[in-house]
Structure formats: C-alpha cells, structure tokens
DORO-135054 format. One record per residue: residue in one letter; x, y, z of N, C-alpha, C in turn. Coordinates in steps of 0.02 Angstrom, whole numbers, plus 50000, padded with zeros to 5 digits. Layout:
# DORO-135054
AXYZXYZXYZ ...
END
This chain:
# DORO-135054
M630575527452956630635527553029630205533053058 S629905531753115629465536653146629865542553173 P629635548853159629985554553187629975554653263 L629475551353293629455551253366630055547453395 L630305542753357630845538553381631485539353341 D631535544653302632135545953263632715547053311 P633255543353307633775543853357634185550253349 P634425553153406634885558653401635515556553363 V635815561253329636405559653289636945556553331 A637045559153393637565556653436637435549553459 A636795547453455636615540853481636625535353428 V636755537153366636745532253312637375528053317 A637285521553323637855517053327637915513053263 T638465509753257638585505653198638075499953197 R637755499153141637235494053137637535487453116 T637435482453157637655475653143637035471353131 P637125465353103636535460953093636145459753157 S636495459153215636145457853278635725463853299 T636015469953291635625475853310635045476953262 Q635135475353198634585475853150634025471153170 L634185465053190633685460253212633325462753274 A633725465453321633425468053383632945473753367 R633145478253321632695483753303632045481153272 S632105476253229631505473453198631035470453249 V631325466653297630915463553349630575468953391 L630955474053409630675479353451630135483253415 W630235484553351629705487953313629075483653310 G629175477153304628595472653306628225473053372 C628615473553427628315474053494627955480753503 I628175485853468627855492353473627195492453434 V627205489653375626625490153329626085484853345 A626285479053368625815473553376625265475053428 P625415477753487624885478953537624325483553513 P624475489453483623915493553459623535490253402 L623875486353361623515482753308623055477553338 F623295474153390622875469253425622245472753453 L622355478453484621785482153512621285484053457 L621535486453401621105488453346620675482553322 V620995476853312620635470853289620155468453343 A620375468553406619945466153461619325470553469 V619405477053463618825481553468618365480453409 Q618645479653350618225478453291617835471953299 H618135467053331617825460453339617325460353396 G617495463453453617105462353513616745468353541 A616745474053507616425480053534615685478953546 V615445480953604614725480753620614415487253594 T613925486653551613645492553516612925494053536 H612695491153591612025492553617612085494653690 P611675499453712611735501753782611485496453831 F611835495953887611625491353940611875493954007 W611545491554060611715493154129611775500754139 D612335503054166612405510054184612315514754125 Y612455512254064612395516554005611665518553994 C611195514354017610485516054008610295522254048 R610675523754100610515529654140610665536154104 L610965535654045611075541554004610465543053960 I610005538253953609435539153909609005545153927 P608865546353992608475552454008608805558953985 Y609475558953980609825564953955609655566153882 F609595560753842609405561453772608705564253767 D608265561953811607575564353811607555571753827 Q607935573853878607965580953896608265585153840 L608795582553809609105586153754608615587053696 H608235581853681607745582053626607175586953641 N606985587253706606425591553725606645598653741 G607295599953740607545606653755607525608253829 T607495603153872607465604353945608115602853980 L608635600853942609275599253973609625605653994 S609795606154057610125612154083610875610854092 F611245616254098611975615754107612135611954171 S611755613054223611885609754287611765602154284 D611325599954237611195592854231611835588954211 L612285592254176612895588954154613345587154212 F613255590554269613705589654326613395585354381 V612815582454368612495578154417612935572054430 A612995570054493613435564554511613175557854484 H613635553854461613495546954440613975542454478 N613715538354524614135534754572614575539854609 Q615225539354605615655544154639616005548854589 N615675550154533615975554454481615475559954461 R615755565154432615355570354399615615570854327 P615425566254283615745565654217615465570654166 A615515577054179615225582054134615565581954066 T616235581554065616595581454001616385575553959 W616345569853991616135563753955615415564453929 R614975567253970614275568153948614235572753888 V614625578153888614615582753831614815579153767 L615345575153771615585571453712615055566553688 I614785562553734614305557353714613665560553686 L613405565753719612785568953695612895572353628 A613465575653619613605578853555613665573753499 N614025568253513614095563053463613425559653448 A613015558653501612355555653491611905560153449 W611965566653459611565571453420611755571053346 L612395569953332612635569753263612495562953230 T612505557553269612475550853240611835547053257 G611385550053296610805546253319610995541053372 W611505542653410611795538153460611975531453429 D612365531853376612665525853347613285524353388 I613225519553433613765518153481614395515953446 R614335513353385614935511353349615425517153340 S615155523153331615585528953321615975530753383 E615735528753442616085530553504616755526953509 Y616825521453476617465517853479618015521553443 V617845526153399618345530453369618675534753423 Y618255537653467618525541753521618915537453571 L618685531353582619035526853627619745525453601 M619795523953537620455522653508620895528853508 I620595534653493620975540853494621255542153564 A620845540953615621075542153684621655537553702 L621585531153689622115526453709622755527353668 I622675528153602623275529053560623575535853572 G623155541053583623415547753597623815547853661 A623575544553714623955544253777624615540553767 F624605535253727625225531553713625725536053676 L625505539553625625965543853587626225549553631 M625805552153675626035557353721626595554753765 Q626535548553788627055545653829627675543953789 V627595542253725628185541253683628595547653679 L628265553253670628615559653668628965560953735 L628625559553790628925560853855629515556153867 L629455549753848630015545153855630615547553815 R630485549753754631035552253712631365558353743 R630955562553774631215568453808631655566353868 C631445561053902631805558953962632455555253947 C632495552153889633105548353873633385550553805 A633435557153796633675559753733634385557553718 S634785556253770635475554353759635575546753754 C635025542953759635075535653755635195533453683 S635435527453676635485524553609634795523353581 H634755523053516634115521853484633825515153505 L634255510153513634015503553532633685503653601 R633975507353647633675507853714633015511653711 Q632985516753671632355520253663631805515653637 L631985511753586631495507053558631265501953611 A631735499653651631565494653702631075497653753 L631185503853773630745507053821630045508253791 V630025510353728629385511553696629015504853685 A629385499553671629065492953664628735490853729 L629075491853785628775490353850628155494653862 L628215501053845627655505653853627055503253812 S627165501053751626625498753708626285492553736 I626685487853760626405481653788625955483153848 V626175487853890625785489653950625175493853931 S625265498653886624725503353869624115499953839 F624225494753800623665491453765623525484553793 S623745483353854623665476753885622935474653888 P622775468553867622085466253871621855464853942 T622305465453991622085465054060621585470554076 A621615475954037621125481454043620575480753991 H620385474653974619915473453919619255477053928 N619025477853989618375481154001618365488253972 N618945491453972619005498253944619055498153868 H619035492253838619115491653765618455490053731 W618065485153759617465482953723616825486453746 W616865490653798616275494353821616405501753813 S616055504953766616195511953751616005516653808 M615585514453854615425518753911616055520553949 L616555516053949617165517253986617655521753947 I617405524953894617775530753867617905535653924 Q617465535553973617555539954031618245538854062 F618455532554071619115531054097619665532654046 D619535530853983620045531853931620175539253919 M619645543253918619745550553911620115553453970 G619925551254031620275553554090621015551754087 H621155545854063621855543654054622235548354008 L621935550153952622255554653904622385561453937 F621885564153972621975570654004622525570454057 I622545565254097623025564854151623735564054123 V623815559854073624475559154042624705565854012 T624235569453982624415576053954624635580854009 A624285580954065624475585254121625175583554147 F625315577154155625975575154181626525576654131 T626375576054067626875577854016627045585254020 L626545589254031626655596554035627085598454095 V626945595554153627335597354213628025594254213 A628115588654176628775585354175629235588054121 W628945590954068629335592654009629875597854024 R629655603254056630135608654074630055610454147 E630575613254175630575614654246630255621354261 N629705621154300629405627154329629205632454277 Q628925630154222628675634754171627945636454187 W627825642754198627155644954220626625642954170 R626745643854106626245642154055626085634654056 D626605630554064626495623354065626045621254123 H626155624454181625755622654239625035625154233 V624945630854202624255633254191623875628454145 L624205626454091623895621654045623755615054080 A624235612854121624145606554157623555606954204 A623455612654236622885613454281622235613154242 L622205616354184621605616054144621435608854123 V621955605154105621845598154086621625594054146 C621895595554205621685591954266620945593254281 W620705599354268619995600754277619575596354230 L619795595954167619445591554119619455584354143 A620035582154168620095575254191619635573954250 T619605578654297619205577654357618465577354340 Y618245581554293617545581354272617425576254217 T617895571554212617795565454172617765559454218 V618255559054264618275553654313618605556354376 T618395554054433618615556954497619365556354508 N619695551654475620425550954482620795557354463 G620455561854427620765568254411620955572154474 L620605571054529620785574354592621495572354613 V621665566054603622335563754620622855566954574 A622665568154512623125571354465623295578454488 F622795582054515622925588654544623465588254597 V623395583554643623865582854699624565580954672 A624595576354625625235574154598625605580054564 C625245583954525625555589754493625785594854544 A625395595854596625585600654648626215598454685 V626265591954700626865589454734627475590154690 V627405588454626627965589154580628185596454575 A627705600954571627875608154567628255610454628 Q628075607754688628395609954749629085606654758 V629105600054750629725596354765630285598054716 F630115599354653630635600454603630755607954591 F630515612154635630695619254633631395620054663 P631775624954638632465625754665632485626554741 T631965629354771631925630054844631275626754867 P631275620054871630645616454886630385617754956 Q630805620255001630575621455070630185627955076 R630145631855022629805638355025629145638154986 V628705642655006628085643654969628215648354911 H628005646554852628105650754793627455651154753 R627475654454697626845655754661626525649354635 L626935644354616626645638054594626315634454652 T626595635054711626275632154771625575634954780 L625545641554778624895644854788624415643354731 F624685642854670624255641454612623935634654618 W624325629554633624045622854638623615622054700 A623805625254755623395624854816622705627954804 A622685633554768622045636754752621625632354708 N621925629154659621545624654615621265618754653 I621675615754696621445609954734620875611854781 A620955617554815620415619754860619765620954822 L619815624254765619215625854726618885619554699 V619275614854673618975608854645618655604554699 L618935604454759618635600654813617975603754835 V617945610354837617335613754857616775612554806 L616955612654742616455612054689616265604754676 Y616725600254685616635593354661616375588554714 V616645588854773616515583654823615825584054854 P615575589854877614915590054910614365587054866 G613985582554895613425579554859613585573054825 L614225570854825614375564354796614055558854838 P613765553754806613425548454845613925544354885 D613725542154944614125537654987614785540755009 I614845547455004615475550555022615585550355098 H615035549455136615085549355208614995542255236 R615125537255195615005530355216615505528155269 G616065531555275616565529655325617155526155294 L617705525755332618315522755307618275515155311 P618565511755262618595504455266619095502255320 W619045495955339619515493255388620225493755359 P620715496255398621385497655371621705491755336 G621625485755364621925479855332621645478555262 R620985479155255620665478155190620875483755142 W620915489755169621105495555127621815494555100 L622275492355143622965491255122623005485555070 A622635480155083622635474555036622365476754968 F621815480654969621535483254907622035487554870 T622375492054906622855496554874623415492754840 L623685487754874624235483854845623995479754784 A623405476654791623135472654734622985477054675 Y622725483054687622565487854634623185489654595 I623735491054630624365493054597624695487054563 G624625481154592624965475354564624605471754509 S623945472854502623555468954453623775469954381 P623985476054359624215476654289624825472354274 A625315472254320625915468254309625765460754314 A625415458854367625255451754376624805449154320 G624335453254299623885451254245624235450654178 L624755454654168625125454254106625545447954103 I625775445654162626155439454165625705433354157 W625115433554188624635428054180623925430954180 F623575430254125622905433154116622415429854163 P622085433554208621675430354260620935429954245 F620705432554188619985433154176619725427354133 D619175424354156618875418754120618315421054073 S618025427054085617495429554043617495437154045 Q617065440054004617085447353998616885450954062 F616435448054102616215451154164616545448054225 D617045444054214617355440454269617725445254316 L617575444754381617955448054433618285442554473 P618935441454462619275435854496619215436254572 H618875431354601618775431354674619275426854710 A619625422754672620085417954704620595421654747 T620695419054806621195422054851621885422054820 S622025416954779622685416554747622795422354700 V622265424454663622335430054616622455436554655 T622055437754707622135443754747622815443954780 A623035438254806623685437854838624245439154788 R624185436154729624695437254677624735444554658 N624155447754650624145454954633624435459054690 A624275457254752624525461054810625275460454817 V625545454454804626275453554807626615457854753 A626335457654693626615461954639626565469254659 G626015471254690625935478154711626435479954765 F626555475454812627045476754865627745477854836 I627925473654788628585474454756628625481254720 L628105482954684628105489354647628135495254695 V627735495054749627735500654797628425501254829 A628725495654846629405495854875629905498954827 M629845497054763630295499954712630185507354705 L629555509354702629395516554694629635520554754 A629535517854814629765521354874630515522054875 S630865516754856631605516954855631855521954803 K631575521654744631795526354692631625533554710 G631035534554739630835541254759631295544154812 Y631475539954861631935542254913632605544154884 S632845540054835633495541554803633465548254766 L632915549554733632845555854696632855561754744 I632505561154799632485566654847633175567954875 R633535562654892634205563554919634685566654868 A634615564454805635065566954753634855573754728 R634245575954747633965582354724633985582954647 E633825577454615633835577354542633205580754516 R633275584954466632695588654439632635587754364 S632775581854341632725580354269632005579054249 P631845579354184631175577454161630975570454182 A631455565854181631305558954201631115558554274 A631455562454317631285562454388630585565354400 R630425570654364629755573654372629215568854347 A629345565754290628845560954263628755555054310 F629315552354335629275546754382628855548654442 S628975554454470628625556454531627875557354518 A627695560554462626995561754447626615555154438 F626895550554398626555544254385626525539854447 A627075539754487627075535654548626575538254599 L626555544754609626075547654656625355546354634 F625235546754568624555545654544624355538354555 A624805533654541624635526554551624455525254624 L624855527854670624715526754741624075530354762 G623995536554740623395540354759622765537354731 S622775534954669622185531954639621985525554676 A622495521554694622355515354731622035516854798 V622305521754834622025523554899621325526454892 L621225530954844620565534054834620045528954813 T620225524554767619745519454744619585514654801 G620085512854840619975508454897619505511354949 L619495517954953619035521355000618315519554985 G618145518854922617465517354903617335510054887 R617865506254871617765499454846618025493854891 A618465495454938618765490154978618255486455020 Q617695489655036617175486255074616505486655038 F616545487254970615935487954930615655481054915 G615035479854935614695473654918615035467654948 E614875461854922615155455654947615845454254919 D616055457954868616705456754837617275459654877 G617165465454908617665468354952618335469554917 V618865466754946619545467854920619605465354848 A619225460154830619275457454762619085462554709 N618735467954728618585473154679619215476054648 A619775475654683620405478254657620635474454595 N620375468354585620575464354527620175466054465 A619705470854469619275472454413619675475054354 S619465473054294619825474954234619835482454223 R619295485954241619255493054227619765497054266 F620005494354324620475498054365621195497254342 V621315492654295621995491454271622285497754238 L621855501654205622095507454168622495512254213 F622225513754272622565518454316623065514954362 G622965508554375623475504854412624135504254373 S624085504654307624685504154264625155509954272 Y624935515254305625375521154312625995519454354 A625955514354396626545512154433627065509254385 L626845505554335627305502854285627575508454242 Y627165513454225627415519154187627965522754226 A627865523554292628375526754333629035522954330 C628995516254332629605512254327629945513354260 L629555514154206629855515454141630235522054140 Y629945527254171630295533754172630915533454215 D630895529454268631515528454306632025524654265 A631785519954224632255516254181632595520754130 T632265526154110632595530854063633215533954096 R633185535254161633765538054195634335533054195 V634175526654207634685521454208634975520654138 A634525520554087634765519654019635215525453998 A635035531554018635445537354000636125537054033 S636145534654096636785534354131637245529054103 R636965524154067637375518854038637465519553963 S637285525353937637315526153864638015525953837 A638515527253880639205527253856639515520353857 I639155515453886639445508753891639455505553822 D639965501753807640025498553742639425494053728 S639165494553668638555490753651638655483253655 G639275480953653639405473853657639495471353728 S639415475553777639535473653846639025468653871 N639235464353918638795459453948638295462553996 V638375469254007637905472554052637195471854027 R637105471053960636435470653932636135463753935 A636505458953958636255452053957635645451154002 L635685453654064635135452854111634495456254087 P634505462754069633885465754044633625462453981 T634075459853939633845456453878633455450153894 V633725446253941633385440053962632715441753994 A632715446854038632095448854071631575451254020 G631815455053971631365457453919631055451853878 L631465446753862631205441153824630695437153864 L630825436353930630335432853972629675436653975 L629725443353984629115447453985628755447053919 L629125447153864628805446653799628435440153790 G628735434653814628405428153809627765427953850 C627795430553912627195430653954626645435153924 A626865440953899626375445553870626045442653808 T626435438953768626155435853708625615430853727 V625745426853779625255421953802624625425453829 T624735430953867624165434653894623735437653839 Y624055440753789623675443553734623275438153698 A623585432253689623245426853654622655424153696 R622755423353761622235420653804621645425453812 S621765431853802621235436753811620735436853754 W620895433753697620455434253639619755431553653 K619715426553697619055423553713618605428753745 V618885433453783618475438553816618145443053764 Y618515445053713618225449253661617705445353620 G617815438753612617305434753579616665434353619 Q616735433853686616135433753729615775440453727 A616155445853723615845452453718615445452953653 R615705450153600615345450153536614685446353542 H614705440553575614095436553584613595440353628 F613845443653680613415447553724613065453153684 D613425456253638613125461453597612565458653553 Q612655452553528612135449453488611505448053529 L611595446153592611015445053636610665451653650 L611045456953659610735463553669610345465653608 E610595464153549610245465853488609565462453486 M609545456153506608905452453507608435455353560 A608725457453617608305460353670607975466853646 Y608345471053612608065477353588607595476253530 A607695470853492607255469553435606565467253458 A606515464653518605865462253544605465468053571 V605175471953526604775477753546604065476753520 P603545477553561603585479053633603615472853676 N603645466953646603605460753684604225459953728 E604135456753783604705455553829605135450153800 S605795451253803606275446553777606595442653835 P606785436353823607135432653877607815435653893 F608045440453851608695443553863608635450653890 D608025452653909607925459453934608355460953995 H608465455854037608855457054098609565459254083 L609795458054022610475460254003610495467753991 I609925470753975609895477953963609975481854028 Y609585479854079609595483454142609355478754196 P609655478954255609475474054307608775475054336 I608485481054330607815482354356607325481654297 R606975476054294606555474454236606005479654225 E605745482554280605195487154273605385493454234 E606015495054232606235501154198606415499954124 I606475493654104606685492154035606185494553983 P605525493353991605055495753940605105503353930 G605205507053984605265514253978605885516353939 Y606435512953952607045514453915606955512953840 K606655507153825606535505353755606075510453721 A605545512253756605055516853727605375523653713 T605785526053759606115532553749606585532353689 L606985527153685607455526553629607075526053563 R606535522253563606155521453500605805527953482 R605525531453531605195537853517605675543053490 L606295542953516606795547853494607155545553431 R607065539253412607405536353354608165536853362 V608425534453419609135534653433609355527753457 G610005526653460610265520353484610055514553440 P609805509153469609615503353429609045504753379 Y608675510253389608105511853346608225517953303 R608855519653291609005525553250608775524753178 D608725518553155608505517353086607775515353082 A607415515853137606695514153137606315519353096 P605745517453068605365522353028605135528253069 D605115534153036604875540053072604115540053074 D603845544953111603125545153122602765550153078 H603115553053029602795558352989602185555752952 T602245549852922601685547052884601105545352930 L601245542652988600725541053036600365547453059 Q600745552753068600435559153088599985561953033 R600195561052970599765563152914599115559252914 L599165552652927598565548552928598085550852984 A598365552453042597945554453099597575560953087 K597825565153042597515571753032596845571252995 T596755565852957596125565252918595705559652950 K595325561553000594895556853036594205556953005 L593985551252978593335550852946592795548452994 V592975543553036592495540753084592865539553150 D592565541753205592825540353272592215539453317 E591945533353319591285532253349591235534453421 F591775533453460591745535153530592145541453547 G592435544653496592795550853506593425550253547 I593745544353545594355543353586594955541453544 S594885540853480595435538653438595895544553421 G596535543053410597025548253393597725546153414 L598205550553403598905549053418599015548553493 R599425543553512599605542553581600325540053585 A600615540753643601285537953656601205530753679 G601425526053639601405519053658602035516953695 N602055510553713602645508053749603265507953705 D603185507953640603755507553595603725513053542 G603455518753559603425524353513602715526753500 L602645530953450602005534053435601535529053402 I600895528953424600385524653394599775528953376 L599385526553329598735529553313598205525153344 F597965527153402597445523353437596805523553395 A596515517653382595955517153334595435512353360 H595055514353411594525510053438593965509553387 P593725503453372593185502753323592555506453345 H592185509253302592305509653231592705515953218 S593245515353179593655521153162593865520653089 R593945526553058594195526852990594645533052983 F595235531952955595705537452941595935536752868 S596025542252835596225541952764596885545852753 I597235543852701597865547152683597935546952607 D598165552352578598285552652506598995550152491 V599045546052441599685542852422599845544852351 S600495546052338600715547952271601295543452250 R601185539752196601695535652164602035530952213 A601645526952247601905522052295601785515052268 V602205510352290602135503452267601935498852324 A602045500952386601875496652443601825500852506 I601475498052555601445501252621601675496152674 H602025498652724602255494452779601965497452843 F601705493352887601425495952949601395490453002 R601275492753062601185488353119600485489453146 Y600145484153164599475484853192599395480053250 G598935481553295598835477053351598335479753400 V598305476353457597855478153512598275478853575 L598155484153613598545485153674598495479053720 P599055476853749599045470553788598555470553845 N598445476353877597985476353934597255476053914 A597105476153849596415475253826596175468153841 V596645463353843596465456353855596285455253928 T596585459153972596465458254044595935463054072 A595685467454028595165472154050594515468454065 I594065471854099593415468854116592855473054083 P592495470354035592615463854003593195464353953 P593515458853938594075459053891593825459753819 T594275462153777594105462553706593995455653677 D593545455253629593445448753596593655448853523 G594015454153503594295454153436594175460653397 V594615461953348594565467853306594735465853235 E594365468853188594525467953117594875474253091 F595465473253061595855478753032595785478352956 R595665484052924595595484152851595945490252821 V596235489252762596495494752722596105494652657 L595805500352641595375500752581595665505852532 V595505504752469595695509452416595065512952392 R595095519552392594515523452369594655526252300 D594165525352257594205528652192593635533652186 A593475535752128592985541152119592285539152142 S592115532652137591425530752151591345525252203 S591895522052224591805516352269592435515352311 E592375510452356592935508452398593035500952390 G593665498752387593815491652383594295489552437 V594195483652464594635481252518595295478852487 L595835481952508596505480052485596815474752530 W596685475252594596965470552643596525470552704 S596465464752737596085464352799596365458752842 S596245459352906596465454152953596035454753016 I595835449053043595445448953105595895446253161 W595965450153213596355448053272595875445953327 R596005440153357595605437953414596085435953471 P595855436653533596285435153591596365427753604 V596705424353558596825417253565597495416353602 P597535411953652598165410953687598735409253639 G599295412453649599875411453606599905415953546 T599365419653532599345424253476599665430953496 P600165433353460600465439753478599965445453472 S600055450653513599575456153514599675460953457 E600205460253418600305464553360600675460853305 Q600625463653244600955460753186601235466453143 Q601755464853105602015469453055601885466452986 V601645470552939601465467952873601705472852820 T601765470152759601895474152699601345472452649 V601035477652623600475476752576600655480152510 A600625476252455600765479152389600155483152366 L600285488852335599755493152310599605491452237 P599005493252213598835491752143599305495352095 G599495491852043599915494951991600645495552014 T601035499251975601745500151990601895506952021 D601435511552016601535518152048600855520952068 F600575517952119599895519552140599865526852167 S599345530252146599185536952173598445537052187 G598265539052247597565539152266597485539752341 T596915537452367596765538052438596705531152469 L597035530352526596975524152565596585525652629 I596175520952650595785521652711595975516052759 F596165517852820596335513052873595735512752920 E595445506752924594805505952960594875500453012 T594555501453069594495496053120593755494853133 L593575488453137592885486353150592905481353208 T592375481253246592345476453301592215469453272 A592505464553305592385457553285591905454253333 G591555458153373591085455653422590795461553460 R590925461653525590705467453565591155473453551 Y590925479353575591305485453566591755486953626 E591655483353683592015485253743592765483653738 N593155488753755593885487953765594245485153703 D594015486953644594365485053583594915490253568 W595455490053607595965495353606596465494053549 A596245495353489596655493953430597095499953413 Y597605498753373598045504253352598415502453287 W598645507853254599095507353197599765510753217 A600315508553187600965511553203601465510153147 D602005514153147602585513153101602365512753028 L601945517453007601705517452938602235520552892 V602415516752841602935518952793602685517552722 M602795522352678602625521452607603255520052567 S603245514852526603795513452480603625516452412 E604015521352392603865524952329604195521452270 S603885522252212604165519352151604775523352130 R605235519952095605855523252075605845524752000 
END
C-alpha cells in the first residue's frame, strides 16, 4: 500500500468483500490515468520543433556563440516572460543536443509531481476520513489530473511551460494551505509563485490567490498584518517587473458579454470535456456553438457552486486546511479564466471559442480541484456515519456514471495521440529535406521564408533534428590544404544547411587519411548558379588517390543543369584495400565554360577500419 494513502489507525474499518472490491476498483482508477498518459506520450509525442518552438532556435545560436545575455531570458513571448522554462530547455538542449525526446521526462515529472503534491494535500485535508473515502477522492483527482481533454499539454513538449507552471502553482497552494499563517511557508510559497510567473503569466493569479488566503484566514482578517504587507509587496514588485513591455497589453478590454462567456466556457471545459470528448484532431479547436454552450453551462454550475461554498466558509469562519485549499484553487480558476479572457476572448476569428482550447484545460481544472477539497470537508463530517448507510448510495451512483464517461473520453482521445504521431513523422520528412524544399515545410513554421534559416541554424549547430549529423572537422582539415584555387575564391562558407567547402573550378584540396575503408560526402552546385547570368553549364567532381609517383581517379561524376536533376548528391566511396592510408585529392573541373560554376563539397566523413 502506498504510504501517501496509508489510512489513519482510527479510520481503519472492518474489511468486507464489498469494501475490498471497492478498494480494488478505486486503486485501478488511481493508477490507470497516469499509465494512460505514459503510454500516450510514448506513442504520440512530437519530437521535432515546429511553430512557436522554432522561435527558440535563435537562443541556441546565441548560447553557442556566447552572446546570450541574462536579460534575453526575460524577453516577452506572446503575453509571457518564460525565463524559468527557457533556462530548463536551454540547459537540457546543451546536455542532449536538443533531443526533444528527453523533454518529455520533465513533462511527466511536472504532471505526476503536481498530482502527488495534491494527494498529500488531500490526505492532509481529510485525515479523519475513512480510507475508502480517501481513495475515492484521490481516484477523482487522478482522473481529472491526467485527463486527455488537456492532450495538447501531453504530446507537445513546448507546453512544459504550462505543466511546470502547474507544478509550481500547486506547490505554492499546498504551502499556504498546509498550516495556518506560518511565515516560512508563505515565504517559500512566494518564491514558488515567482518561478511560476516567470514560467507562465498565470503565476500572477497565484500571487493574488495566496494573498487573499493569507488575509481571509488570518485570525483578524479585517486588519493589516505582516503577511498582508508581505504579499502586497510581492504583488507590487512582480507587476512592476513583469507587465511593462508585454505585447498587446494595451489592446483594450473585450466586450463584457464575450468576456463572461469566455470565462464560463474556460472553467467548464475540463468537466464538460471529461464527460464527452470534444476534439476531432490534435489541432482541433471546437468552434461549434453547442460545444461552447455546453462548456459555458458547466462553467456556470461550477462558479455557482464555488460561490456558494465560499460564502458558507466566510460565514462559518472556518480556517481548516481544506478551506484554505478550496479558496486558493477556486480563486485561481476564476482569476485565470478572467485573465486569459482578457487576451483571448476577442483574439482572431475564433473569439470566445478560444476558451475550448485543449491547452487551457490544465488551469481550468482548478475549479474541479477546489470542489474536491470542499468534498474533503463533507467526507470528514460524515466519517462517523455507519459504512453500511444508504447515505453513500447517491455519491456511489454519481461516481460510477463519471467513471463510465471518463472511460469513454479516455478511449476516444487515443486518435488524437495517433494523429500527433503521424504529424511528427511528417515533420521528420520536412527536416530531412535539406536543403531542398519539402512539401511539408509549412508544418515547421507558417512563414516559409524563415524555414531555411531555421534549418540552417539547427544543422550548423548540430542540434535538434540534426544532432546526429556529421561534424565539420574533416571538412575543415580538407580546406586547410588548398592545392589549386584558380580564381582565388574557394574556401569554407556557411551554406543554407551548414558548412560547405566552396570549390569553383579549377580547384584541388588534399587530405591525409589513416586506416580508412570508405569516405562519405555531399557534393553539388549552389541552386542560384542555374539562374545566374550566364548560368553554369556543368561541373566535374573527382576524388583522386595520390601515391609516391602518380595520381589515380578513385571516383568522378559530372553534374549538368538538366531539368529535374537535383543540385546535390550524397555518396559513399570505398577506398582501396581494407585499411587505406594515404592522400586523397578532391578536385573540381569545369564541364564547359568557367562562369558561375559554384560547386561545393560538404559533410565529409571518414569510415575507419576496425
């Protein structure tokens, strides 16, 4: 049995076959959702950069060149300053060559870590509950925490930004809810809120939620005390540092009706989506009025419940951990919906439908978490009721209905992860088409003119999709021994897809080889040589072997500008013997005129004998 859910001695009841069955079912409901997430991520994770993730590529270039400054980490991206996220991604990329697969480890740690943190808080809030009730609450928490309605936060590692923010915010709320008015807990919570804010802007709402909890649950809430001043100072400082300079911050308020509809749909989408999965594809943003209306109705019900429960807590002046947790999560759900609606309720042609986006489900779920913490109060108050009482019939039936709906939703979501897997395969083909344009390039970034630059930077740095590409050390060695350069213009240059050895005919470069069995290289003519005036009419490429008294042609190829002929080729040439040692000469000759024969060598690799 898990120590997180080990029941208090006083709560242990006589185990009957029915309670044993219930425990088994509940444990299955606890374990199945994270296992589903693990399998879904393994199946559908996108492991190539696309869209907004490409805007991180210049940071890798700056990091490689030593020009990345501390202030660059805080540059606004949309309405966020994700410095914490950038530090994690850049550090991991430095260690792994930006192997995006490794980022999903952090994604899983964030989501599972936030879940376990809430398990501890739930156990704290219902310590006097029976073990069966604790399991039931944790099962509901698990179903909501790993809901595939938030699938966008699962298969796209860029949204670690949201998942990390979620972990930080849950940690902050756990700290302020755990004990009443403990100075150390609030200091730690504030530090975590800073990390959350510089991960995703919703951290600003976490500051406010913690401040309200600190004030309302103080023994004298009508007075100003040191926690009031502490949180007020933090909020003032973070607003001064964070908000100025954010893009579109002065765009104006959305129309109140649209803003209200967005807020309700944002809060209701996690519950409504768990009952019936609304997404047809991985990038689907449900535009149907019926989906938005269904989400808004669910949101209205949840807001009404939260308002009623909150009013009851204020009147009763209850200061339990469950009351503090309920208040923090409820305030955050409402604040996040309002703040997001400020920027999205009138964004683009989607407008209010933006509230249905999968990525927003993560923070909209805080309303459901608040309901769970309120349920701990109810469960604790009924802990003395006989376990055989009919009082449990209604929640049991409701739980079974929810379980049935959630099972269908989890099953229906699998197609989305399959589509993400297919999308990743298309991205792989797009990045493999270097330097040629791929029919899938538009999947990398919507502005086609910027795609070659992104590819070239990644290939030059040997990171991301090109982390396993050959290095340029051998090509640089070849360039150092220039035997012939008829026009004095040949040498190393930055090509569209990495370093090239520009070799306008007539050119000859030599390199000494020791115990090699084959050479691999890329050769070609720059594409604009065909459109130059006059255009190139062809180049002959040759690799020669030099011995003590002569030279012999090992390999040769003549390229001519024939329509349909690719401008470059990759070849492997076997060397004489099993462990050749000697000198190789890479030569280019004109196949006609000398004008604009812009030839090059690239990606030279030696295969050594074993």
